[in-house]
C-alpha positions as CSV (number, residue, x, y, z in Angstrom):
1,M,-18.3,-35.3,-2.5
2,R,-17.8,-32.5,-4.9
3,D,-20.2,-31.2,-7.5
4,H,-17.6,-31.1,-10.2
5,V,-16.9,-34.9,-9.7
6,I,-20.6,-35.7,-10.2
7,R,-20.7,-33.5,-13.3
8,S,-17.7,-35.4,-14.7
9,V,-19.4,-38.7,-14.0
10,N,-22.7,-37.5,-15.6
11,K,-20.8,-36.2,-18.7
12,A,-19.1,-39.6,-19.1
13,Y,-22.3,-41.6,-19.1
14,A,-24.0,-39.0,-21.4
15,L,-21.2,-39.5,-23.9
16,L,-21.3,-43.3,-23.5
17,V,-25.0,-43.3,-24.6
18,E,-24.2,-41.4,-27.8
19,A,-21.7,-43.6,-29.7
20,P,-18.5,-45.6,-29.3
21,P,-15.6,-43.1,-29.4
22,V,-12.6,-43.4,-31.7
23,V,-9.1,-42.2,-31.4
24,P,-8.9,-38.7,-32.9
25,D,-6.8,-38.3,-36.1
26,H,-4.2,-36.1,-34.3
27,L,-3.4,-39.0,-31.9
28,L,-2.8,-41.6,-34.6
29,P,1.0,-40.9,-35.0
30,K,1.4,-41.4,-31.2
31,T,-0.1,-44.9,-31.2
32,G,2.2,-46.7,-33.6
33,M,-0.9,-48.3,-35.2
34,A,-3.5,-47.7,-37.8
35,R,-6.8,-46.3,-36.4
36,I,-7.8,-47.8,-33.2
37,V,-11.5,-48.0,-32.4
38,W,-11.7,-48.4,-28.7
39,A,-15.0,-49.7,-27.5
40,H,-16.8,-48.2,-24.5
41,P,-14.5,-47.9,-21.5
42,P,-15.8,-51.0,-19.7
43,Q,-14.4,-53.2,-22.5
44,Q,-10.9,-51.6,-22.3
45,H,-8.5,-50.4,-19.7
46,P,-7.7,-46.7,-20.1
47,W,-4.4,-46.0,-21.9
48,F,-2.1,-43.1,-21.8
49,Y,0.6,-41.5,-23.9
50,R,3.1,-38.7,-23.5
51,D,2.3,-35.4,-25.1
52,E,5.6,-33.6,-24.8
53,R,6.3,-33.6,-21.1
54,I,2.9,-34.6,-19.7
55,F,0.7,-37.6,-19.9
56,D,-2.6,-37.6,-21.7
57,S,-5.3,-40.1,-22.5
58,P,-7.7,-40.4,-25.4
59,Q,-10.3,-41.3,-22.8
60,R,-10.0,-38.0,-21.0
61,D,-13.6,-37.0,-21.6
62,F,-14.8,-40.3,-20.3
63,F,-12.8,-40.5,-17.1
64,G,-15.8,-39.8,-14.9
65,F,-16.7,-43.3,-15.8
66,Y,-13.7,-44.6,-13.9
67,V,-14.6,-42.7,-10.8
68,L,-17.7,-44.7,-10.3
69,A,-16.2,-48.0,-11.6
70,R,-13.1,-47.8,-9.4
71,A,-15.0,-46.5,-6.3
72,T,-17.6,-49.3,-6.6
73,R,-15.0,-52.1,-7.0
74,A,-12.8,-50.7,-4.1
75,T,-15.8,-50.4,-1.8
76,L,-16.9,-54.1,-2.4
77,I,-13.3,-55.4,-2.0
78,G,-12.9,-53.3,1.2
79,A,-16.2,-54.7,2.6
80,R,-15.0,-58.3,1.9
81,Y,-11.7,-57.8,3.7
82,L,-13.5,-56.2,6.6
83,Q,-15.5,-59.3,7.0
84,A,-12.3,-61.5,6.7
85,G,-10.7,-59.4,9.4
86,D,-13.6,-60.1,11.7
87,V,-13.2,-63.9,11.3
88,L,-9.4,-63.6,12.0
89,L,-9.8,-61.4,15.0
90,A,-12.4,-63.7,16.5
91,G,-9.7,-66.4,16.4
92,D,-7.1,-64.1,18.1
93,Y,-5.0,-64.0,14.9
94,C,-4.0,-60.4,15.5
95,A,-1.3,-60.0,12.8
96,A,-3.5,-61.6,10.1
97,A,-6.4,-59.5,11.2
98,V,-4.3,-56.3,10.9
99,V,-3.4,-57.4,7.3
100,A,-7.0,-58.0,6.4
101,Y,-8.3,-54.8,8.0
102,Y,-5.4,-52.8,6.5
103,T,-6.4,-54.1,3.0
104,A,-9.9,-53.0,3.7
105,A,-8.7,-49.6,4.8
106,L,-6.6,-49.1,1.7
107,N,-9.3,-50.1,-0.7
108,L,-11.9,-47.9,1.1
109,T,-9.4,-45.0,1.0
110,L,-9.0,-45.5,-2.7
111,A,-12.7,-45.4,-3.1
112,Y,-12.9,-42.2,-1.1
113,L,-10.1,-40.7,-3.2
114,A,-11.8,-41.7,-6.4
115,L,-15.0,-40.0,-5.3
116,E,-12.9,-36.9,-4.6
117,G,-11.6,-36.9,-8.2
118,R,-8.4,-38.8,-7.6
119,V,-8.4,-42.1,-9.4
120,F,-5.5,-44.5,-9.3
121,I,-5.1,-46.8,-12.3
122,D,-2.9,-49.8,-11.6
123,F,-0.9,-51.2,-14.5
124,P,-1.9,-48.5,-16.9
125,H,-1.5,-49.2,-20.6
126,G,0.9,-47.1,-22.7
127,P,0.5,-46.8,-26.5
128,P,0.4,-50.1,-28.3
129,V,3.6,-51.3,-30.0
130,P,3.9,-53.6,-33.0
131,D,4.3,-57.3,-32.3
132,A,7.8,-58.5,-33.4
133,K,6.2,-61.7,-34.9
134,G,3.6,-59.8,-36.9
135,G,0.7,-60.5,-34.5
136,E,-1.7,-58.1,-32.9
137,P,0.0,-55.0,-31.4
138,M,0.5,-55.2,-27.7
139,W,-0.1,-52.5,-25.1
140,S,3.1,-51.1,-23.6
141,E,3.7,-50.4,-19.9
142,I,4.2,-47.1,-18.2
143,R,7.7,-47.2,-16.7
144,D,10.1,-44.6,-15.2
145,K,13.6,-44.0,-16.5
146,G,14.9,-46.8,-14.3
147,G,12.5,-49.3,-15.8
148,Q,10.2,-49.5,-12.7
149,R,6.6,-49.9,-13.5
150,R,4.3,-47.0,-12.6
151,S,0.7,-46.5,-11.7
152,M,-1.3,-43.6,-13.1
153,L,-3.1,-41.0,-11.0
154,A,-5.9,-39.2,-12.7
155,K,-6.9,-35.9,-11.0
156,L,-9.9,-33.8,-11.7
157,S,-9.3,-30.0,-11.6
158,K,-11.9,-27.5,-10.4
159,R,-12.3,-26.6,-14.1
160,G,-13.5,-30.1,-14.8
161,L,-10.4,-31.2,-16.6
162,W,-8.6,-34.5,-16.0
163,N,-4.8,-34.4,-15.5
164,F,-2.6,-37.5,-15.3
165,E,0.5,-38.2,-13.3
166,A,2.7,-41.3,-13.1
167,K,3.1,-42.6,-9.5
168,P,5.1,-45.3,-7.8
169,C,3.2,-48.6,-7.4
170,G,3.8,-48.9,-3.7
171,H,1.3,-48.4,-0.8
172,D,2.9,-45.1,0.3
173,S,1.9,-43.2,-2.8
174,R,-1.8,-44.0,-2.2
175,W,-1.8,-42.8,1.3
176,Q,0.3,-39.8,0.5
177,E,-2.4,-38.5,-1.8
178,L,-4.4,-37.6,1.3
179,L,-1.9,-34.8,2.0
180,P,-2.7,-32.6,-1.0
181,L,-6.3,-33.5,-0.7
182,L,-6.4,-32.1,2.9
183,D,-4.7,-28.9,1.7
184,E,-7.2,-28.5,-1.0
185,L,-10.2,-29.1,1.3
186,R,-8.8,-26.5,3.7
187,R,-8.8,-23.9,0.9
188,E,-12.5,-24.4,0.2
189,K,-15.0,-21.9,1.5
190,P,-16.3,-23.0,4.0
191,P,-13.2,-25.1,4.7
192,S,-13.7,-28.9,4.9
193,S,-11.7,-31.6,6.5
194,L,-11.1,-35.3,6.0
195,P,-13.9,-37.5,7.3
196,D,-13.8,-38.4,11.0
197,P,-12.8,-42.0,10.6
198,F,-9.3,-40.9,9.3
199,W,-8.5,-39.0,12.5
200,G,-9.2,-42.0,14.7
201,L,-6.8,-44.3,12.7
202,L,-4.2,-41.7,12.1
203,G,-4.3,-40.7,15.8
204,Y,-3.8,-44.4,16.8
205,C,-0.9,-45.0,14.4
206,T,0.8,-41.7,15.3
207,T,0.6,-41.9,19.1
208,Y,1.2,-45.6,19.3
209,G,-2.1,-46.3,21.1
210,N,-2.5,-43.2,23.1
211,D,-5.7,-41.4,22.7
212,Y,-5.3,-38.5,20.2
213,L,-6.9,-35.3,21.7
214,G,-6.7,-33.2,18.5
215,G,-8.4,-34.1,15.3
216,K,-10.2,-32.1,12.7
217,D,-11.0,-29.4,15.3
218,G,-7.3,-28.9,16.3
219,C,-5.0,-26.3,14.8
220,D,-3.8,-26.5,11.3
221,D,-0.2,-27.4,12.2
222,A,-1.3,-30.2,14.6
223,E,-3.6,-31.5,11.9
224,R,-0.9,-31.5,9.2
225,D,1.6,-33.1,11.6
226,L,-0.8,-35.9,12.5
227,L,-1.6,-36.5,8.8
228,E,2.1,-36.7,7.8
229,E,3.1,-38.9,10.7
230,G,0.1,-41.1,10.6
231,I,0.2,-41.7,6.8
232,K,3.9,-42.8,7.2
233,A,3.0,-45.2,10.0
234,I,0.0,-46.9,8.5
235,P,1.9,-48.9,5.8
236,E,4.7,-49.6,8.3
237,I,2.2,-51.3,10.6
238,R,1.0,-53.4,7.7
239,H,4.7,-54.3,6.9
240,E,5.3,-55.4,10.5
241,A,2.1,-57.6,10.4
242,V,3.0,-59.2,7.1
243,Y,6.8,-59.8,7.5
244,R,7.2,-60.0,11.3
245,G,3.9,-61.5,12.2
246,Y,3.4,-58.7,14.7
247,G,-0.1,-57.3,15.2
248,Y,-0.3,-56.6,18.9
249,D,-0.8,-53.2,20.5
250,D,2.5,-51.6,21.3
251,L,1.5,-50.2,24.7
252,A,0.1,-53.6,25.8
253,V,3.4,-55.3,24.8
254,D,5.5,-52.7,26.6
255,A,3.4,-53.1,29.8
256,A,3.7,-56.9,29.7
257,F,7.5,-56.7,29.4
258,A,7.6,-54.3,32.3
259,G,5.4,-56.5,34.4
260,E,2.7,-53.9,34.5
261,S,-1.0,-53.9,33.7
262,S,-2.3,-51.9,30.8
263,A,-5.6,-50.6,29.8
264,S,-4.8,-51.5,26.3
265,G,-5.6,-55.0,25.1
266,F,-3.2,-56.9,22.8
267,N,-5.8,-56.7,20.1
268,R,-6.3,-53.0,20.2
269,K,-4.3,-52.5,17.0
270,P,-6.5,-54.6,14.7
271,H,-9.5,-53.0,16.5
272,A,-8.3,-49.5,15.4
273,F,-8.1,-50.6,11.8
274,R,-11.5,-52.3,12.1
275,L,-13.2,-49.2,13.5
276,F,-11.8,-47.2,10.5
277,G,-13.0,-49.8,8.0
278,A,-16.5,-50.1,9.5
279,A,-17.0,-46.3,9.4
280,M,-15.5,-45.8,5.9
281,V,-17.5,-48.6,4.2
282,E,-20.7,-47.0,5.2
283,Q,-19.5,-43.6,4.1
284,V,-18.2,-44.6,0.7
285,A,-21.1,-46.8,-0.1
286,D,-23.4,-43.9,0.6
287,D,-21.2,-41.6,-1.5
288,V,-21.3,-44.1,-4.5
289,W,-25.1,-43.9,-4.4
290,R,-25.0,-40.2,-4.2
291,C,-22.8,-40.3,-7.3
292,V,-25.3,-42.5,-9.0
293,D,-28.2,-40.2,-8.0
294,G,-26.3,-37.4,-9.7
295,V,-26.4,-39.1,-13.1
296,D,-29.3,-38.3,-15.4
297,P,-31.9,-41.1,-14.8
298,T,-32.2,-41.6,-18.5
299,H,-28.6,-42.8,-18.5
300,W,-29.0,-45.3,-15.6
301,V,-29.3,-48.3,-17.9
302,A,-25.9,-47.5,-19.5
303,L,-24.5,-46.7,-16.1
304,F,-25.2,-50.1,-14.5
305,S,-24.5,-52.2,-17.6
306,A,-21.3,-50.4,-18.3
307,T,-20.0,-50.0,-14.8
308,S,-20.8,-53.5,-13.7
309,Q,-18.2,-54.9,-16.1
310,A,-15.4,-52.7,-14.9
311,A,-16.5,-52.9,-11.3
312,L,-16.8,-56.7,-11.1
313,L,-14.2,-57.9,-13.6
314,P,-11.7,-59.5,-13.2
315,E,-13.6,-61.6,-10.7
316,Y,-13.0,-61.3,-7.0
317,E,-14.7,-62.4,-3.8
318,L,-17.8,-60.3,-3.0
319,P,-19.0,-59.6,0.5
320,S,-21.2,-62.2,2.2
321,I,-24.4,-60.4,3.3
322,T,-27.5,-62.0,4.8
323,R,-30.7,-60.7,3.4
324,D,-32.2,-60.3,6.9
325,S,-29.3,-58.0,8.0
326,T,-30.7,-55.0,9.9
327,E,-27.4,-53.0,9.9
328,S,-27.8,-50.0,7.6
329,T,-24.1,-50.3,6.6
330,W,-24.5,-53.8,5.1
331,Q,-27.8,-52.9,3.6
332,R,-26.2,-50.2,1.6
333,V,-23.3,-52.5,0.5
334,D,-25.8,-55.2,-0.4
335,Q,-27.8,-52.7,-2.5
336,L,-24.7,-51.7,-4.3
337,M,-23.5,-55.2,-4.9
338,M,-26.9,-56.4,-6.2
339,A,-27.4,-53.4,-8.5
340,F,-24.3,-54.1,-10.4
341,K,-24.6,-57.9,-10.3
342,V,-28.1,-57.8,-11.7
343,A,-26.8,-55.4,-14.4
344,R,-24.3,-58.0,-15.5
């Protein structure tokens, strides 16, 4: 996790402690309303407007808040779907298990991206527009020229500034954000790479079950090719599981049709997604706590009380964790969940 992300998070909570922010005067003509006093970010979804050709947000200085809020929420959702996948896999529901484990994988990847300064905002609000019947103004939606709804990607620069870019709402755009992140990590000194769990999943999805011999220690071209091909394959596997009911390992199926034996079991595909989820949930839970530790302790009351509302609302199913669990992974998730539940 990068220092400038933690600095942005710390700055956001320091500002939250001071006073509720208001929309600056120079933004009033862009809102279509009289002055809007927007309460602290947990009470309101971030909203965006076009400033000439680029998107901006009056909550720009507070966007570090959404790093922690979105990462916490995605981590807990990912942990819950990981547990759901275990139940389905135990019953040999391979396709359904793939869907559950994929959902865990996507959410945990979104948590990882948020902690790397890339926060996806689903259903972002545009400037409010007057109600035709004279009621309260309503938030507009961010759409492209063809009328398709867009998500918003908030990206933190190395200068500590948040920039905003409209993105398609599909799964592909989420996974594709790993490509520029890898390029950026490579340019760091010393160079970094994606966490190990990504290479196992990408290798499986790219080689159709064959063991991938490269990985983060391979050459740059091989690494990039694996990333591009694997990212394309991951949502395709999810699509097959949802709409074709297919969750078996491809090599095992090919061997069965050929009347041959295979070292691959039919359930190797959901297992590949499970291994990724189990490794990632531990990493992102630890990273969330590192982010919390980077905040000035005098702001922790504001941190937990504010973040809990955005991290836990709207309501969703939380992971089921026994208090006598000895696994460090679930202990960290449990600590995270309890910290924000108690804060509520």
